[in-house]
N, C-alpha and C positions, 0 to 999 in steps of 0.2 A: 528145546532148551528153555523151558520156562521155570525161572526161579530156582535153578539147581545150584547149589553151592559146591564148588570144587575145592578140595583140600589137597595139600601136598602130602603124599603118603611117605612118611619117614618112620622107620621102625628101628629095632635094635638088630644085633647080629643074628639072632635066631630067625628073623624074617628074610634074611638075605639082602636087606637094604642097608646102606651105610648109615652110621649114626649121624644125628643132626649136627650141623656145624655149631661151634660155640658162639655164644652171643658176642658181638663186637664190644670191646671195652672202650668207652669213650673217655678220653682224658679231659679234665676241665681246662678251659682256656686260661693261660697265665696272663695276668694283667700286664699291659705294655707300659714300660717306664720310658719316658722321654726326658731328655735333659733340656736345659734352657737353650733357646735358639739364639745363636750368635751370628750377627751380620758383620761381614768384613767388606769394607768398601774396596773398590778396585784400586790396585796399587798399594794397598796396605799389607804389611807383613803378617802372614798367618801364624808365625811363631811368637813374636812379642806383641803383636797387635798395636804397636805404637809407631814403628818405623815405616818408611816408604821404600818400595822396591825400585831398584835402579837396574837398567839393562846393561849387561856386559857381554861383549862378543868374545868367543874363545879364540885362542891362537890358531887352532886348526881351521876354524871358520874363516878367519881373516886370510889365511894362506890359500884356502879354496877360492875365496873371492878374488884374490889377485891372480892365482894360477889359471883358473877356469872362469874367465871374466863374466860372460853373460849369465851362465848357469850358476857360477860360484856365489853370486850375490844371494840367490835364493837359499843356497846351502848355509851361508853365513848367517842369514836371518833365522833359519830354523835351528841353528846350533847355539843361539844366544842363551845366556843364563840370567837369572834375576837374583840380585843380592840386596839384603836389607841394609839400609844406611845406619841403623842403630845397633842391631845384634850381629850383623855381618853373616847371617845365615844365607846359604846358597840354595836357590830353588830353581 
């Protein structure tokens, strides 16, 4: 095997070989557009970005905390909601 070049034999239908595959079409990369980076401090409302978030416990969470005392406290804490003191949005 000294310096022999091997070529892929691709012909047309008369040779009995399948036609060559089409060349892959490469799409140009679209430029990425990024917006300004906004930082929100912990406890700040993501809606209005002015108000502070306050914790509120749901009625069902309080009922679980009373009814199923030891485990109900964990349920109550996991069912809490956060409300903005300015725009009153619920998160």
